[in-house]
VOPAGU-2260 file (C-alpha; in pm, 1 decimal, decimal comma):
REM VOPAGU-2260
SITE   aa  ch    i         X         Y         Z
SITE  UNK   A    0    9713,5     645,0    2011,2
SITE  UNK   A    1    9486,8     973,4    2015,8
SITE  UNK   A    2    9758,0    1165,0    1886,5
SITE  UNK   A    3    9784,4     916,1    1588,7
SITE  UNK   A    4    9403,2     937,9    1535,0
SITE  UNK   A    5    9395,4    1322,5    1545,7
SITE  UNK   A    6    9685,6    1337,3    1279,4
SITE  UNK   A    7    9505,4    1096,5    1047,6
SITE  UNK   A    8    9178,4    1317,6    1099,4
SITE  UNK   A    9    9393,6    1639,1     957,6
SITE  UNK   A   10    9502,9    1423,9     647,0
SITE  UNK   A   11    9149,5    1365,4     582,7
SITE  UNK   A   12    9067,3    1729,5     596,0
SITE  UNK   A   13    9369,4    1776,0     345,2
SITE  UNK   A   14    9191,3    1557,0      80,5
SITE  UNK   A   15    8865,9    1756,2      91,8
SITE  UNK   A   16    9019,6    2081,2      95,6
SITE  UNK   A   17    9052,1    2128,6    -269,9
SITE  UNK   A   18    8681,2    2068,4    -304,0
SITE  UNK   A   19    8611,6    2297,6     -14,7
SITE  UNK   A   20    8802,8    2574,0    -180,4
SITE  UNK   A   21    8635,0    2536,0    -533,2
SITE  UNK   A   22    8291,4    2517,2    -344,7
SITE  UNK   A   23    8371,3    2836,5    -165,8
SITE  UNK   A   24    8500,8    3016,4    -474,0
SITE  UNK   A   25    8248,1    2912,8    -706,9
SITE  UNK   A   26    7930,4    2876,8    -479,4
SITE  UNK   A   27    7934,2    3027,8    -138,5
SITE  UNK   A   28    8125,2    3337,4    -226,2
SITE  UNK   A   29    7882,6    3416,3    -506,6
SITE  UNK   A   30    7595,2    3353,3    -279,6
SITE  UNK   A   31    7735,9    3627,6     -13,7
SITE  UNK   A   32    7833,4    3861,4    -274,2
SITE  UNK   A   33    7464,5    3847,9    -415,4
SITE  UNK   A   34    7334,8    3877,3     -62,8
SITE  UNK   A   35    7551,9    4201,7     -11,6
SITE  UNK   A   36    7455,3    4336,9    -360,5
SITE  UNK   A   37    7110,3    4307,0    -268,5
SITE  UNK   A   38    7125,4    4612,8     -20,6
SITE  UNK   A   39    7291,0    4835,7    -284,7
SITE  UNK   A   40    7132,7    5023,5    -590,0
SITE  UNK   A   41    7421,4    4873,7    -786,1
SITE  UNK   A   42    7318,0    4885,4   -1182,6
SITE  UNK   A   43    7575,0    4591,5   -1256,6
SITE  UNK   A   44    7799,6    4796,3   -1476,5
SITE  UNK   A   45    7961,4    5087,9   -1295,3
SITE  UNK   A   46    8184,5    5110,2    -985,8
SITE  UNK   A   47    7947,4    5346,6    -815,3
SITE  UNK   A   48    7671,2    5215,0    -554,6
SITE  UNK   A   49    7505,4    5319,5    -261,4
SITE  UNK   A   50    7384,5    5127,1      13,8
SITE  UNK   A   51    6992,6    5137,2      30,7
SITE  UNK   A   52    6903,2    4888,3     314,9
SITE  UNK   A   53    6597,0    4686,1     218,0
SITE  UNK   A   54    6471,7    4921,7     -17,5
SITE  UNK   A   55    6501,2    4657,1    -287,6
SITE  UNK   A   56    6339,3    4406,3    -101,3
SITE  UNK   A   57    6046,3    4631,1     -10,8
SITE  UNK   A   58    6006,8    4724,0    -386,9
SITE  UNK   A   59    6008,1    4331,9    -487,2
SITE  UNK   A   60    5716,4    4254,8    -254,5
SITE  UNK   A   61    5509,7    4575,8    -380,1
SITE  UNK   A   62    5587,6    4470,3    -751,8
SITE  UNK   A   63    5253,1    4279,1    -881,4
SITE  UNK   A   64    5498,7    4140,3   -1157,5
SITE  UNK   A   65    5685,8    3962,3    -871,5
SITE  UNK   A   66    5387,8    3795,0    -731,3
SITE  UNK   A   67    5271,6    3682,3   -1073,4
SITE  UNK   A   68    5634,8    3525,3   -1118,1
SITE  UNK   A   69    5592,0    3338,0    -766,7
SITE  UNK   A   70    5253,6    3202,2    -861,4
SITE  UNK   A   71    5368,7    3098,2   -1209,5
SITE  UNK   A   72    5646,5    2911,5   -1023,0
SITE  UNK   A   73    5401,1    2754,1    -803,0
SITE  UNK   A   74    5186,7    2640,5   -1094,7
SITE  UNK   A   75    5495,2    2527,4   -1272,0
SITE  UNK   A   76    5600,6    2327,7    -971,0
SITE  UNK   A   77    5243,5    2145,7    -923,0
SITE  UNK   A   78    5204,0    2092,1   -1287,8
SITE  UNK   A   79    5549,6    1923,4   -1360,8
SITE  UNK   A   80    5659,1    1761,4   -1041,5
SITE  UNK   A   81    5363,3    1551,0    -947,2
SITE  UNK   A   82    5256,3    1466,5   -1303,5
SITE  UNK   A   83    5619,5    1403,3   -1407,0
SITE  UNK   A   84    5705,7    1164,3   -1103,6
SITE  UNK   A   85    5343,0    1005,2   -1158,4
SITE  UNK   A   86    5414,5     917,9   -1505,6
SITE  UNK   A   87    5786,2     818,3   -1424,8
SITE  UNK   A   88    5653,0     577,2   -1166,3
SITE  UNK   A   89    5399,3     421,4   -1400,2
SITE  UNK   A   90    5672,6     363,9   -1709,3
SITE  UNK   A   91    5909,9     237,8   -1409,8
SITE  UNK   A   92    5647,4     -21,7   -1334,4
SITE  UNK   A   93    5596,7    -113,0   -1690,5
SITE  UNK   A   94    5984,9    -174,0   -1756,7
SITE  UNK   A   95    6005,0    -381,7   -1448,6
SITE  UNK   A   96    5784,4    -634,8   -1600,3
SITE  UNK   A   97    6065,6    -688,6   -1870,7
SITE  UNK   A   98    5824,6    -687,3   -2146,9
SITE  UNK   A   99    5967,5    -722,5   -2524,4
SITE  UNK   A  100    6167,7    -408,5   -2603,9
SITE  UNK   A  101    6180,6    -280,9   -2246,2
SITE  UNK   A  102    6550,9    -178,9   -2280,9
SITE  UNK   A  103    6478,3      11,6   -2620,1
SITE  UNK   A  104    6199,1     186,4   -2462,4
SITE  UNK   A  105    6402,1     282,1   -2135,8
SITE  UNK   A  106    6666,8     460,0   -2390,3
SITE  UNK   A  107    6393,8     665,4   -2559,6
SITE  UNK   A  108    6236,6     774,6   -2258,8
SITE  UNK   A  109    6563,0     859,9   -2109,0
SITE  UNK   A  110    6697,1    1029,0   -2442,4
SITE  UNK   A  111    6532,4    1384,6   -2383,3
SITE  UNK   A  112    6752,9    1437,0   -2071,1
SITE  UNK   A  113    7073,2    1389,3   -2280,6
SITE  UNK   A  114    6946,8    1647,1   -2516,1
SITE  UNK   A  115    7032,1    2044,3   -2468,3
SITE  UNK   A  116    6736,4    2242,6   -2345,8
SITE  UNK   A  117    6801,8    2457,0   -2673,7
SITE  UNK   A  118    6724,7    2157,7   -2902,9
SITE  UNK   A  119    6418,8    2052,8   -2704,5
SITE  UNK   A  120    6296,9    2420,7   -2732,6
SITE  UNK   A  121    6362,7    2457,5   -3093,6
SITE  UNK   A  122    6190,9    2115,5   -3198,4
SITE  UNK   A  123    5876,5    2218,8   -2983,3
SITE  UNK   A  124    5839,6    2565,9   -3121,2
SITE  UNK   A  125    5831,7    2423,9   -3481,1
SITE  UNK   A  126    5588,8    2138,7   -3354,7
SITE  UNK   A  127    5367,6    2403,2   -3175,0
SITE  UNK   A  128    5350,3    2668,9   -3449,4
SITE  UNK   A  129    5015,5    2797,7   -3481,7
SITE  UNK   A  130    5016,4    2794,2   -3852,9
SITE  UNK   A  131    5227,4    2497,5   -3975,9
SITE  UNK   A  132    5303,5    2336,4   -3666,2
SITE  UNK   A  133    5277,2    1967,0   -3659,0
SITE  UNK   A  134    5049,2    1961,0   -3373,7
SITE  UNK   A  135    4779,9    2217,0   -3514,8
SITE  UNK   A  136    4806,7    2029,9   -3835,2
SITE  UNK   A  137    4736,6    1694,5   -3674,6
SITE  UNK   A  138    4418,0    1834,8   -3486,9
SITE  UNK   A  139    4279,0    1972,3   -3845,6
SITE  UNK   A  140    4368,3    1652,1   -4006,3
SITE  UNK   A  141    4121,0    1446,0   -3771,5
SITE  UNK   A  142    3867,3    1749,5   -3783,0
SITE  UNK   A  143    3937,9    1893,0   -3443,1
SITE  UNK   A  144    3997,2    2251,3   -3580,5
SITE  UNK   A  145    3848,4    2401,7   -3279,9
SITE  UNK   A  146    4143,3    2246,0   -3056,7
SITE  UNK   A  147    4405,8    2391,5   -3283,8
SITE  UNK   A  148    4566,5    2702,5   -3116,7
SITE  UNK   A  149    4858,2    2941,2   -3084,7
SITE  UNK   A  150    5011,2    2696,7   -2813,1
SITE  UNK   A  151    5282,9    2933,1   -2694,2
SITE  UNK   A  152    5119,1    3260,3   -2789,3
SITE  UNK   A  153    4778,4    3230,1   -2620,9
SITE  UNK   A  154    4796,2    3361,7   -2258,2
SITE  UNK   A  155    4547,1    3085,0   -2131,5
SITE  UNK   A  156    4747,8    2793,9   -2263,2
SITE  UNK   A  157    5113,4    2923,0   -2274,8
SITE  UNK   A  158    5225,0    2794,6   -1938,7
SITE  UNK   A  159    5055,6    2476,0   -1964,3
SITE  UNK   A  160    5243,2    2437,0   -2299,3
SITE  UNK   A  161    5578,5    2489,4   -2116,8
SITE  UNK   A  162    5487,5    2274,6   -1847,5
SITE  UNK   A  163    5433,2    1997,0   -2087,9
SITE  UNK   A  164    5748,6    2055,7   -2276,6
SITE  UNK   A  165    5927,6    2024,5   -1911,9
SITE  UNK   A  166    5736,4    1699,0   -1850,2
SITE  UNK   A  167    5876,6    1552,4   -2166,1
SITE  UNK   A  168    6235,5    1650,3   -2095,2
SITE  UNK   A  169    6252,4    1536,7   -1732,9
SITE  UNK   A  170    6002,5    1234,8   -1715,2
SITE  UNK   A  171    6278,0    1006,3   -1785,2
SITE  UNK   A  172    6461,7    1088,8   -1494,6
SITE  UNK   A  173    6211,8    1042,8   -1269,8
SITE  UNK   A  174    6144,2     699,4   -1437,6
SITE  UNK   A  175    6514,7     592,5   -1394,0
SITE  UNK   A  176    6488,0     707,5   -1029,6
SITE  UNK   A  177    6180,8     502,6    -968,9
SITE  UNK   A  178    6337,2     210,7   -1163,6
SITE  UNK   A  179    6635,9     198,2    -953,8
SITE  UNK   A  180    6417,8     203,2    -632,0
SITE  UNK   A  181    6217,0     -68,5    -774,5
SITE  UNK   A  182    6510,1    -294,7    -853,8
SITE  UNK   A  183    6621,8    -265,9    -488,6
SITE  UNK   A  184    6275,9    -358,4    -335,7
SITE  UNK   A  185    6288,8    -740,5    -185,1
SITE  UNK   A  186    6111,1    -998,4    -406,2
SITE  UNK   A  187    5990,9   -1201,9    -107,0
SITE  UNK   A  188    5743,1    -921,9       3,1
SITE  UNK   A  189    5580,2    -955,6    -343,1
SITE  UNK   A  190    5568,9   -1325,0    -297,2
SITE  UNK   A  191    5402,9   -1300,1      24,1
SITE  UNK   A  192    5130,5   -1058,9    -135,0
SITE  UNK   A  193    5077,8   -1293,2    -421,2
SITE  UNK   A  194    5011,5   -1566,2    -203,9
SITE  UNK   A  195    4753,1   -1344,3      -5,9
SITE  UNK   A  196    4576,0   -1302,5    -333,1
SITE  UNK   A  197    4673,4    -937,3    -374,0
SITE  UNK   A  198    4658,5    -819,2    -762,2
SITE  UNK   A  199    4873,9    -570,3    -938,1
SITE  UNK   A  200    4704,4    -262,5    -834,6
SITE  UNK   A  201    4652,4    -356,5    -480,6
SITE  UNK   A  202    5008,3    -438,9    -451,7
SITE  UNK   A  203    5120,7    -121,0    -608,0
SITE  UNK   A  204    4919,9      89,8    -388,3
SITE  UNK   A  205    4968,9     -92,7     -45,9
SITE  UNK   A  206    5347,0    -226,8    -113,4
SITE  UNK   A  207    5533,3     -59,5    -380,5
SITE  UNK   A  208    5456,7     293,2    -356,6
SITE  UNK   A  209    5495,9     321,0      16,0
SITE  UNK   A  210    5826,1     135,5      10,5
SITE  UNK   A  211    5928,9     393,1    -251,5
SITE  UNK   A  212    5848,4     687,5      -4,4
SITE  UNK   A  213    6238,5     793,8      12,8
SITE  UNK   A  214    6250,1     799,3    -361,0
SITE  UNK   A  215    5931,6    1009,1    -407,0
SITE  UNK   A  216    6070,0    1256,5    -123,5
SITE  UNK   A  217    6410,9    1291,5    -328,5
SITE  UNK   A  218    6217,7    1374,0    -642,7
SITE  UNK   A  219    6003,6    1624,9    -462,2
SITE  UNK   A  220    6292,7    1787,3    -327,4
SITE  UNK   A  221    6480,3    1795,7    -655,2
SITE  UNK   A  222    6162,1    1898,8    -792,9
SITE  UNK   A  223    6098,4    2205,4    -567,6
SITE  UNK   A  224    6488,7    2326,0    -661,7
SITE  UNK   A  225    6439,4    2255,3   -1037,2
SITE  UNK   A  226    6131,6    2429,9   -1066,7
SITE  UNK   A  227    6248,9    2738,4    -896,2
SITE  UNK   A  228    6588,5    2712,3   -1099,2
SITE  UNK   A  229    6356,0    2709,9   -1428,6
SITE  UNK   A  230    6500,8    2958,5   -1668,5
SITE  UNK   A  231    6626,9    2842,5   -2002,4
SITE  UNK   A  232    6335,5    2653,1   -2110,7
SITE  UNK   A  233    6077,7    2953,1   -2035,0
SITE  UNK   A  234    6343,1    3205,8   -2207,2
SITE  UNK   A  235    6386,2    3010,4   -2519,9
SITE  UNK   A  236    6021,3    2917,2   -2554,3
SITE  UNK   A  237    5830,8    3230,5   -2461,7
SITE  UNK   A  238    6067,9    3454,9   -2300,4
SITE  UNK   A  239    5836,3    3519,0   -2009,8
SITE  UNK   A  240    5529,5    3588,1   -2251,6
SITE  UNK   A  241    5288,9    3645,7   -2387,0
SITE  UNK   A  242    5229,7    3930,0   -2153,2
SITE  UNK   A  243    5334,5    3792,5   -1826,8
SITE  UNK   A  244    5175,4    3449,2   -1868,4
SITE  UNK   A  245    5492,4    3238,3   -1846,2
SITE  UNK   A  246    5732,7    3486,7   -1632,2
SITE  UNK   A  247    5898,5    3297,7   -1373,1
SITE  UNK   A  248    6120,3    3439,5   -1090,2
SITE  UNK   A  249    6451,2    3372,3   -1294,8
SITE  UNK   A  250    6314,0    3543,6   -1600,6
SITE  UNK   A  251    6218,8    3817,3   -1389,0
SITE  UNK   A  252    6537,2    3820,4   -1233,9
SITE  UNK   A  253    6718,9    3851,5   -1586,4
SITE  UNK   A  254    6487,8    4140,1   -1668,9
SITE  UNK   A  255    6592,6    4326,9   -1378,1
SITE  UNK   A  256    6966,1    4266,6   -1413,7
SITE  UNK   A  257    6992,3    4295,8   -1807,0
SITE  UNK   A  258    6702,3    4513,0   -1913,3
SITE  UNK   A  259    6664,9    4729,3   -1647,4
SITE  UNK   A  260    7031,3    4746,1   -1533,1
SITE  UNK   A  261    6889,1    4683,2   -1188,5
SITE  UNK   A  262    7155,2    4441,0   -1029,4
SITE  UNK   A  263    7043,6    4536,9    -671,1
SITE  UNK   A  264    6682,0    4446,5    -755,5
SITE  UNK   A  265    6790,7    4130,1    -927,4
SITE  UNK   A  266    7014,2    4021,0    -632,9
SITE  UNK   A  267    6713,6    4068,1    -396,1
SITE  UNK   A  268    6502,8    3835,0    -636,0
SITE  UNK   A  269    6789,6    3564,9    -622,0
SITE  UNK   A  270    6796,0    3584,3    -226,8
SITE  UNK   A  271    6416,0    3544,9    -256,7
SITE  UNK   A  272    6460,6    3260,8    -466,6
SITE  UNK   A  273    6724,9    3092,1    -253,8
SITE  UNK   A  274    6517,9    3165,1      93,7
SITE  UNK   A  275    6205,6    2983,8     -74,3
SITE  UNK   A  276    6407,6    2693,1    -202,2
SITE  UNK   A  277    6571,9    2619,1     143,2
SITE  UNK   A  278    6255,2    2666,8     342,5
SITE  UNK   A  279    6033,4    2458,1     105,0
SITE  UNK   A  280    6301,4    2170,0      66,6
SITE  UNK   A  281    6339,3    2180,6     468,8
SITE  UNK   A  282    5974,3    2138,5     493,8
SITE  UNK   A  283    5956,0    1843,7     254,8
SITE  UNK   A  284    6247,1    1668,2     409,5
SITE  UNK   A  285    6091,7    1715,7     758,1
SITE  UNK   A  286    5744,8    1610,6     644,2
SITE  UNK   A  287    5884,5    1322,2     458,3
SITE  UNK   A  288    6114,9    1176,2     737,7
SITE  UNK   A  289    6025,2     868,9     879,3
SITE  UNK   A  290    6006,5     812,3    1245,6
């Protein structure tokens, strides 16, 4: 019987073998290769390179642009994940009420996720154009000319503008995730709260939100990884400018690799991103883990 069980176990491993091969070929090999390259002075083009040890990491940590990128990533995470999750939670609560047109609004809120980032950035670059953009024209039309500005060209507001576009794109994901969690909650808990005289806000704060703790933790972990992966949105909207106002770690990595032809330095930034993502995700999982 034990021999038969062992035989069946080996068959199970054969089923997942193709996925394991693909994962190692496309993901883990690349990670290992990136770590190896980070210890060299490779330019990314030639076959000539030299082992330089931790020099790339030392230069990275001494580079003020790197710390600017890290700061922008942190601000991007705080500005997107918490606001995005909060708006998604609020919209999910409204959709659960089954108001007229709920399904239509659900599709409208979710639609930006299905759109390519290049399309969304192209639309918002037109909307936020300082001269003919719809946003500034609207502000001037209601006599708020003082609020009209270069949304993507002003160092003080550029990062906030990028964060706003990211929230627009991914708010629907938070909404759908919370909505799925709300649909799984037992109705008898709400009936008992209603009998006890608990109103909408009391029920939301004391029952709904605590019971969706696992959903919130999931969104936070995904937000941590997503904010560290941010590249295309920033690259297409501002290319990291003006100045370094919107430079994040991935756009800085891109500059090192393709503008400075410093593949070793770019690899060290990639390893730093990986380490930060693992540590932050681990901490969030540990802090959010129930006893």
